[in-house]
DRENTIDREN-995566 format. One record per residue: y, x, z of N, C-alpha, C in turn. Coordinates in pm, whole numbers, padded with zeros to 5 digits, always signed. Layout:
REM DRENTIDREN-995566
YXZYXZYXZ/...
//
This chain:
REM DRENTIDREN-995566
-01313-01775-02307-01180-01837-02291-01072-01731-02308/-00972-01763-02388-00865-01668-02415-00751-01688-02315/-00705-01576-02260-00598-01579-02160-00463-01567-02230/-00375-01664-02206-00242-01663-02265-00142-01604-02165/-00131-01473-02165-00045-01407-02066+00103-01428-02097/+00139-01433-02224+00279-01446-02261+00332-01585-02227/+00253-01687-02253+00296-01824-02230+00330-01848-02083/+00255-01784-01993+00274-01807-01849+00346-01690-01781/+00421-01611-01857+00478-01491-01797+00579-01522-01686/+00647-01634-01695+00740-01670-01587+00665-01688-01455/+00544-01743-01462+00462-01760-01342+00422-01625-01285/+00377-01533-01373+00335-01402-01323+00452-01329-01258/+00568-01336-01321+00684-01267-01265+00727-01330-01133/+00717-01462-01122+00756-01530-00998+00664-01492-00883/+00535-01483-00909+00439-01444-00804+00473-01305-00752/+00494-01211-00844+00526-01074-00803+00659-01068-00728/+00759-01138-00779+00890-01135-00715+00884-01193-00574/+00803-01297-00554+00792-01359-00422+00730-01263-00321/+00623-01193-00363+00557-01098-00273+00650-00981-00241/+00719-00930-00344+00811-00819-00322+00926-00859-00231/+00979-00982-00250+01088-01031-00165+01043-01042-00020/+00922-01093+00001+00870-01102+00138+00858-00963+00200/+00816-00865+00119+00806-00728+00169+00942-00670+00204/+01043-00697+00121+01178-00647+00149+01232-00705+00278/+01212-00837+00297+01257-00901+00421+01187-00839+00541/+01057-00817+00529+00982-00756+00638+01031-00615+00669/+01062-00537+00564+01111-00401+00586+01248-00400+00653/+01331-00498+00620+01462-00508+00686+01443-00539+00835/+01355-00634+00864+01328-00670+01004+01265-00551+01077/+01171-00483+01010+01105-00369+01072+01203-00256+01101/+01297-00234+01009+01398-00130+01031+01485-00162+01152/+01516-00291+01168+01600-00333+01281+01526-00324+01414/+01396-00351+01414+01319-00356+01539+01246-00225+01570/+01195-00159+01466+01114-00038+01487+01186+00090+01449/+01298+00078+01377+01371+00196+01337+01329+00253+01203/+01232+00190+01135+01186+00235+01003+01125+00117+00930/+01122+00121+00795+01065+00006+00720+00919-00019+00748/+00846+00085+00788+00705+00074+00821+00683+00126+00963/+00573+00081+01022+00539+00133+01155+00475+00270+01136/+00551+00375+01164+00506+00511+01139+00406+00556+01244/+00301+00622+01198+00199+00673+01286+00234+00809+01343/+00144+00861+01420+00165+00987+01489+00189+01102+01393/+00128+01096+01274+00142+01205+01177+00287+01229+01138/+00368+01122+01136+00505+01132+01085+00610+01144+01194/+00593+01076+01305+00698+01075+01408+00674+01179+01516/+00553+01231+01526+00522+01326+01631+00499+01255+01764/+00436+01323+01856+00409+01265+01987+00263+01282+02026/+00222+01209+02128+00086+01218+02180+00020+01081+02176/-00103+01078+02128-00182+00954+02128-00304+00976+02217/-00321+00884+02313-00437+00886+02401-00519+00760+02379/-00647+00776+02363-00737+00662+02353-00853+00682+02450/-00873+00583+02536-00978+00592+02637-01054+00460+02642/-01178+00466+02684-01262+00348+02706-01320+00353+02847/-01337+00237+02907-01392+00231+03042-01540+00269+03043/-01583+00325+03154-01723+00363+03171-01800+00243+03228/-01861+00166+03136-01929+00044+03176-02062+00068+03248/-02103+00193+03254-02227+00224+03327-02207+00216+03478/-02082+00217+03522-02054+00206+03665-02028+00060+03701/-02084+00015+03813-02076-00127+03849-01932-00176+03865/-01907-00294+03806-01780-00361+03824-01665-00311+03741/-01683-00200+03669-01571-00141+03595-01530-00229+03478/-01628-00286+03408-01598-00363+03287-01607-00515+03308/-01602-00557+03433-01614-00701+03460-01493-00779+03408/-01376-00717+03409-01254-00784+03367-01191-00707+03250/-01124-00779+03159-01054-00709+03050-00935-00632+03104/-00892-00533+03029-00777-00453+03069-00649-00534+03055/-00569-00534+03159-00442-00607+03159-00333-00514+03107/-00271-00554+02998-00167-00470+02938-00047-00456+03031/-00024-00555+03118+00086-00546+03213+00065-00433+03311/-00061-00416+03353-00094-00306+03444-00071-00171+03377/-00113-00161+03250-00092-00036+03176+00056-00008+03161/+00132-00112+03128+00276-00095+03111+00342-00051+03241/+00293-00104+03353+00349-00067+03483+00325+00082+03512/+00205+00130+03481+00174+00273+03500+00265+00358+03413/+00286+00317+03287+00370+00394+03196+00515+00397+03245/+00562+00285+03298+00698+00281+03351+00713+00375+03470/+00612+00379+03554+00616+00466+03671+00619+00613+03632/+00558+00646+03517+00556+00784+03470+00677+00817+03382/+00771+00722+03368+00888+00744+03285+00861+00735+03136/+00757+00659+03099+00716+00646+02959+00721+00499+02916/+00827+00430+02957+00835+00286+02933+00842+00245+02787/+00887+00334+02699+00898+00298+02558+00774+00324+02476/+00662+00349+02541+00539+00383+02469+00477+00260+02403/+00401+00286+02296+00326+00179+02227+00187+00170+02289/+00147+00047+02327+00019+00025+02395-00062-00076+02318/-00187-00045+02296-00279-00138+02228-00410-00146+02307/-00449-00268+02339-00572-00290+02415-00690-00296+02317/-00799-00227+02349-00918-00224+02265-01029-00307+02329/-01132-00333+02250-01251-00399+02304-01257-00548+02282/-01166-00603+02197-01167-00746+02172-01259-00785+02058/-01306-00685+01982-01390-00714+01867-01525-00643+01880/-01631-00711+01839-01764-00650+01837-01810-00612+01976/-01884-00501+01981-01940-00453+02107-01862-00335+02164/-01740-00317+02119-01659-00206+02167-01628-00222+02315/-01635-00113+02387-01605-00117+02530-01456-00142+02551/-01419-00201+02666-01277-00218+02696-01208-00082+02701/-01095-00074+02638-01022+00052+02633-00877+00029+02600/-00804+00137+02585-00661+00128+02555-00620+00249+02473/-00530+00225+02377-00469+00332+02300-00320+00336+02332/-00271+00454+02363-00130+00471+02400-00068+00575+02308/+00045+00539+02248+00121+00634+02167+00256+00655+02234/+00284+00777+02272+00403+00805+02350+00465+00937+02304/+00569+00980+02375+00631+01107+02341+00536+01223+02371/+00569+01340+02321+00481+01455+02336+00463+01490+02484/+00337+01501+02526+00304+01533+02664+00224+01663+02668/+00256+01749+02764+00176+01869+02780+00047+01837+02854/-00037+01936+02871-00168+01912+02930-00158+01857+03071/-00064+01909+03149-00049+01864+03287-00009+01717+03294/+00088+01678+03210+00134+01540+03210+00025+01445+03159/-00055+01490+03063-00164+01407+03013-00268+01383+03123/-00299+01487+03196-00396+01475+03305-00346+01379+03412/-00219+01391+03447-00162+01303+03548-00163+01158+03501/-00132+01136+03372-00131+01000+03319-00271+00939+03320/-00370+01017+03279-00508+00968+03278-00555+00936+03420/-00516+01017+03515-00554+00992+03654-00492+00862+03705/-00363+00842+03675-00295+00719+03719-00358+00595+03656/-00392+00605+03528-00454+00491+03459-00592+00460+03515/-00671+00563+03540-00807+00539+03592-00804+00479+03732/-00701+00512+03811-00689+00453+03944-00662+00303+03936/-00588+00261+03832-00554+00119+03818-00659+00040+03740/-00720+00103+03640-00809+00031+03550-00956+00053+03580/-00991+00166+03637-01131+00200+03659-01164+00332+03591/-01286+00379+03615-01327+00509+03561-01340+00503+03410/-01296+00611+03343-01308+00623+03198-01434+00700+03162/-01490+00665+03045-01603+00739+02993-01550+00869+02932/-01585+00986+02988-01529+01112+02937-01564+01140+02791/-01673+01082+02740-01712+01105+02602-01621+01034+02502/-01548+00934+02549-01465+00854+02457-01318+00891+02463/-01281+00984+02548-01140+01021+02560-01096+01099+02436/-00993+01048+02369-00938+01114+02250-00790+01140+02273/-00748+01263+02249-00608+01301+02267-00562+01376+02143/-00457+01324+02078-00400+01388+01959-00252+01412+01985/-00205+01531+01949-00064+01566+01966-00012+01626+01837/+00101+01571+01788+00166+01622+01668+00313+01645+01702/+00363+01764+01671+00503+01794+01697+00594+01722+01600/+00719+01691+01639+00812+01621+01550+00845+01698+01423/+00849+01831+01432+00879+01911+01312+00769+01897+01209/+00644+01906+01253+00532+01888+01162+00532+01748+01104/+00566+01649+01186+00571+01511+01137+00673+01495+01026/+00790+01554+01041+00893+01546+00937+00847+01617+00811/+00783+01731+00826+00734+01805+00711+00630+01725+00634/+00539+01659+00706+00438+01576+00641+00503+01461+00565/+00604+01398+00627+00672+01286+00563+00744+01331+00437/+00819+01442+00446+00894+01492+00330+00798+01534+00219/+00690+01603+00254+00592+01646+00154+00528+01526+00086/+00497+01423+00164+00436+01303+00106+00529+01233+00009/+00657+01217+00047+00754+01153-00042+00775+01236-00168/+00778+01368-00153+00796+01455-00269+00678+01443-00365/+00558+01434-00311+00439+01420-00395+00444+01290-00474/+00488+01183-00410+00496+01053-00478+00601+01057-00588/+00719+01114-00560+00826+01122-00659+00784+01206-00779/+00720+01319-00753+00675+01405-00863+00568+01338-00947/+00481+01261-00883+00377+01190-00960+00440+01085-01050/+00541+01013-01000+00612+00916-01084+00678+00986-01203/+00746+01096-01176+00817+01169-01283+00718+01222-01386/+00608+01280-01341+00509+01334-01433+00448+01227-01522/+00419+01111-01463+00362+01001-01541+00463+00950-01644/+00589+00938-01604+00692+00890-01696+00707+00984-01815/+00708+01115-01789+00721+01214-01897+00599+01209-01989/+00480+01203-01930+00357+01202-02011+00352+01078-02101/+00381+00960-02045+00373+00838-02124+00480+00833-02232/+00595+00897-02208+00699+00901-02310+00651+00977-02433/+00581+01088-02412+00526+01165-02524+00402+01098-02581/+00323+01034-02495+00197+00972-02539+00224+00846-02621/+00323+00769-02581+00358+00646-02653+00505+00655-02699/+00586+00564-02644+00730+00566-02669+00798+00541-02536/+00930+00558-02534+00999+00549-02406+00989+00410-02345/+00995+00304-02428+00989+00170-02369+00850+00144-02308/+00744+00193-02372+00611+00184-02311+00612+00252-02174/+00664+00377-02173+00664+00456-02049+00748+00388-01941/+00861+00333-01980+00950+00271-01882+00885+00152-01814/+00821+00065-01892+00759-00053-01832+00631-00020-01758/+00564+00087-01799+00451+00135-01718+00502+00185-01583/+00618+00250-01586+00681+00296-01462+00718+00177-01374/+00772+00071-01433+00805-00050-01357+00680-00108-01292/+00569-00108-01367+00443-00160-01313+00395-00076-01195/+00408+00057-01206+00370+00144-01095+00457+00118-00972/+00587+00105-00994+00678+00076-00884+00641-00058-00821/+00606-00155-00902+00561-00287-00855+00440-00273-00762/+00342-00193-00803+00220-00177-00723+00249-00111-00589/+00330-00005-00593+00363+00066-00470+00446-00023-00377/+00540-00096-00434+00628-00180-00352+00550-00292-00287/+00456-00352-00360+00376-00459-00300+00289-00404-00188/+00229-00287-00209+00145-00227-00106+00227-00194+00019/+00342-00131-00002+00428-00095+00111+00478-00221+00182/+00516-00323+00104+00567-00447+00163+00463-00517+00248/+00340-00524+00200+00234-00589+00277+00204-00511+00404/+00206-00378+00396+00184-00298+00517+00300-00311+00614/+00420-00334+00562+00532-00359+00652+00513-00490+00727/+00466-00592+00656+00438-00721+00720+00328-00707+00824/+00221-00637+00788+00110-00616+00882+00155-00535+01003/+00245-00439+00981+00295-00358+01091+00375-00439+01191/+00445-00542+01143+00517-00630+01234+00423-00721+01312/+00318-00768+01245+00226-00864+01308+00121-00796+01394/+00076-00675+01353-00031-00605+01423+00016-00465+01460/+00036-00437+01588+00083-00304+01629-00012-00191+01590/-00137-00223+01564-00234-00119+01531-00220-00068+01387/-00146-00141+01303-00132-00103+01162-00017-00004+01149/-00050+00123+01154+00047+00231+01137+00012+00312+01013/+00112+00370+00952+00086+00454+00835+00080+00601+00879/-00011+00675+00816-00026+00816+00846-00039+00893+00715/-00086+01017+00721-00097+01097+00599-00196+01037+00500/-00296+00964+00549-00392+00899+00458-00324+00790+00376/-00219+00731+00428-00145+00629+00355-00082+00690+00230/-00027+00810+00243+00032+00879+00128-00075+00909+00024/-00191+00955+00070-00303+00981-00020-00342+00854-00095/-00346+00742-00023-00381+00614-00085-00278+00573-00191/-00149+00593-00163-00044+00557-00258-00058+00639-00386/-00084+00768-00372-00102+00854-00489-00224+00811-00570/-00330+00771-00502-00450+00723-00571-00421+00593-00645/-00344+00505-00584-00307+00378-00648-00227+00403-00775/-00134+00498-00768-00052+00529-00885-00140+00574-01002/-00235+00662-00974-00324+00710-01080-00413+00603-01136/-00465+00518-01049-00555+00412-01095-00480+00307-01176/-00362+00270-01131-00286+00165-01198-00243+00208-01337/-00195+00331-01350-00147+00375-01481-00263+00387-01579/-00383+00411-01530-00500+00417-01618-00523+00283-01688/-00518+00173-01612-00534+00040-01671-00422+00009-01770/-00300+00046-01734-00186+00019-01820-00197+00095-01952/-00241+00220-01946-00256+00301-02067-00359+00240-02160/-00468+00187-02104-00571+00125-02187-00514+00005-02263/-00437-00078-02194-00378-00196-02260-00274-00154-02362/-00188-00059-02329-00085-00014-02421-00146+00053-02544/-00253+00126-02524-00320+00190-02638-00373+00085-02734/-00427-00023-02678-00478-00132-02764-00363-00206-02832/-00250-00221-02764-00132-00283-02825-00089-00202-02948/-00086-00072-02934-00046+00014-03046-00144+00002-03163/-00273-00007-03132-00373-00021-03237-00360-00153-03311/-00335-00261-03237-00319-00393-03300-00195-00394-03389/-00088-00329-03345+00034-00322-03426+00007-00249-03557/-00073-00141-03551-00106-00068-03674-00192-00152-03767/-00285-00229-03711-00374-00311-03793-00302-00432-03850/-00208-00488-03774-00136-00610-03817+00014-00589-03794/+00080-00512-03878+00222-00480-03856+00314-00601-03862/+00272-00708-03929+00358-00827-03941+00334-00929-03830/+00238-00904-03743+00206-00998-03636+00316-00997-03530/+00348-01117-03477+00450-01127-03373+00404-01052-03249/+00500-00990-03179+00467-00906-03064+00396-00984-02954/+00431-01112-02938+00364-01193-02836+00215-01206-02866/+00183-01228-02991+00043-01240-03030-00028-01105-03018/+00043-00999-03051-00014-00864-03038-00055-00837-02893/+00035-00866-02802+00008-00839-02660-00104-00929-02609/-00103-01056-02647-00211-01147-02605-00347-01096-02653/-00353-01054-02778-00479-01002-02832-00522-00874-02761/-00428-00785-02738-00460-00657-02672-00510-00679-02530/-00446-00768-02458-00488-00796-02320-00627-00858-02317/-00652-00953-02405-00783-01019-02406-00895-00925-02450/-00863-00832-02538-00965-00737-02583-01002-00635-02477/-00911-00610-02385-00936-00512-02278-00957-00579-02142/-00953-00712-02137-00955-00783-02009-01085-00759-01932/-01198-00772-02000-01327-00757-01931-01341-00615-01875/-01294-00515-01949-01302-00379-01899-01217-00361-01773/-01096-00414-01776-01006-00399-01661-01063-00468-01537/-01114-00591-01557-01167-00666-01443-01293-00600-01387/-01383-00561-01475-01509-00500-01430-01484-00368-01356/-01392-00287-01409-01360-00160-01343-01301-00184-01205/-01208-00278-01195-01143-00306-01066-01242-00363-00966/-01325-00458-01008-01421-00519-00915-01521-00416-00865/-01565-00326-00953-01660-00222-00910-01601-00135-00800/-01475-00096-00819-01409-00013-00718-01385-00092-00590/-01346-00219-00603-01318-00301-00484-01442-00322-00399/-01558-00335-00462-01682-00351-00385-01704-00231-00293/-01680-00112-00346-01694+00009-00266-01591+00013-00154/-01468-00023-00186-01362-00019-00086-01384-00121+00025/-01434-00239-00008-01462-00337+00095-01573-00288+00188/-01669-00215+00133-01774-00157+00217-01715-00056+00315/-01623+00028+00265-01556+00124+00353-01473+00052+00458/-01403-00053+00417-01318-00128+00510-01400-00192+00621/-01515-00245+00587-01597-00317+00686-01682-00224+00772/-01730-00115+00712-01827-00032+00784-01784+00114+00799/-01665+00149+00753-01624+00289+00755-01562+00337+00884/-01543+00247+00981-01484+00287+01108-01333+00276+01107/-01275+00294+01226-01131+00276+01243-01049+00378+01164/-01102+00499+01149-01026+00605+01082-00997+00571+00936/-01094+00511+00868-01080+00482+00724-01045+00335+00697/-01037+00254+00800-01018+00110+00780-00890+00078+00702/-00778+00129+00750-00651+00095+00686-00627+00176+00559/-00691+00291+00548-00690+00366+00422-00756+00281+00312/-00872+00223+00343-00942+00137+00247-00861+00012+00218/-00798-00046+00320-00718-00167+00300-00601-00138+00207/-00537-00024+00224-00426+00014+00137-00472+00024-00008/-00588+00085-00030-00641+00096-00166-00679-00041-00222/-00735-00127-00140-00771-00261-00186-00647-00336-00235/-00541-00332-00155-00417-00400-00194-00359-00337-00320/-00354-00205-00322-00292-00135-00435-00369-00150-00564/-00502-00140-00558-00582-00154-00679-00576-00296-00734/-00574-00395-00644-00560-00534-00689-00425-00555-00754/-00320-00504-00691-00186-00515-00750-00177-00437-00881/-00248-00324-00890-00246-00245-01012-00310-00316-01129/-00425-00379-01105-00491-00455-01211-00403-00573-01254/-00342-00639-01156-00254-00753-01185-00133-00708-01268/-00069-00597-01227+00052-00554-01297+00021-00506-01438/-00093-00441-01458-00129-00393-01591-00149-00509-01687/-00213-00615-01639-00245-00729-01725-00126-00822-01742/-00058-00853-01632+00042-00960-01633+00188-00913-01629/+00213-00790-01587+00352-00745-01573+00390-00646-01683/+00318-00534-01692+00353-00431-01790+00346-00485-01932/+00242-00563-01962+00224-00615-02098+00331-00718-02135/+00359-00810-02042+00456-00916-02072+00598-00860-02079/+00630-00760-01998+00762-00698-02005+00782-00626-02139/+00677-00559-02184+00685-00491-02314+00708-00591-02426/+00635-00703-02424+00652-00805-02528+00792-00864-02523/+00840-00892-02401+00976-00947-02386+01080-00852-02442/+01067-00724-02413+01164-00625-02459+01158-00608-02610/+01037-00597-02665+01024-00576-02809+01078-00698-02885/+01057-00815-02833+01108-00936-02899+01260-00934-02903/+01323-00898-02792+01470-00890-02787+01520-00779-02879/+01449-00665-02880+01491-00554-02964+01482-00590-03112/+01375-00662-03150+01360-00702-03290+01469-00799-03333/+01509-00889-03244+01613-00986-03276+01749-00919-03293/+01768-00807-03221+01897-00738-03229+01907-00645-03349/+01793-00621-03418+01794-00532-03535+01854-00604-03655/+01937-00535-03737+01991-00598-03858+01879-00615-03961/+01892-00710-04052+01789-00730-04154+01780-00609-04247/+01664-00580-04304+01647-00465-04394+01741-00473-04513/+01775-00357-04570+01867-00350-04685+01808-00425-04803/+01892-00495-04874+01846-00567-04991+01808-00711-04962/+01807-00746-04831+01773-00883-04794+01896-00951-04738/+01912-01076-04769+02024-01154-04717+01970-01273-04641/+02049-01313-04545+02011-01431-04465+02086-01550-04517/+02015-01650-04564+02077-01769-04621+02075-01880-04518/+02192-01931-04485+02199-02040-04387+02151-02168-04450/+02087-02248-04369+02039-02379-04417+02161-02468-04443/+02151-02536-04554+02260-02628-04587+02236-02762-04517/+02343-02820-04477+02332-02948-04408+02291-03055-04508/
//
């Protein structure tokens, strides 16, 4: 079955625009409520994260779930009322526990907080206590370095594609990359509003850079085939050229993406909490990348070339004769 990407391009553009618009709205709401478009993790904002689980080997400790109101009361008593609290143990066989993200605490304050919590909630399993502290200066440096890496990768890809193809090819490939990143960021903004556990960290930046590289690879394959079809059939309409190029590379693009997604879903399901959202970011980005390469970058190029051809004057020696009534 042949896919008519040009005929349905308004549909493809509408789908992308709707997802991007939802992401923009979410980022505006997130900025108003959280102070940033995304829920920033400890890597970027600095502070202390404590994660503890109850010691279920002691009688009666795990009979009742942890009450978040009790945890909040302890935090208020310690002058840490603005802390982020997440209750653990609602999924699978995980023991009841709690994750707290708060301002930077020294060793003495951490010990006092853990003591107060254990008095209210029960004894903690010492093997499960996790404490991470990142200073605000380091957090800012990580954020700036991550943004700089993303900007430089965009610039490098734009320059390379301009020399490899032509500027209009490079420009629309850049639009497709921006589309992929924006959709990924927008969906994570939505998830950050709905799920307090969805925070971005340094792995998120790594995932974005990986998405950029993967997406441009698919786009280059399609654009390379577009150029070959134009050389083979110089008189063919650009819409037909793009349709043929997409269909000739479609199976490769789909098979490559599905193979990678199978691996990423395995990491998402069985890779543990540390890699869970890293894998989810890649899943969203790779899916958006395959979609943009097939339905966005190609159709935008065809639309632009068609307009450019119409604006060109007729070749010398040819005249345009109007139809007589």
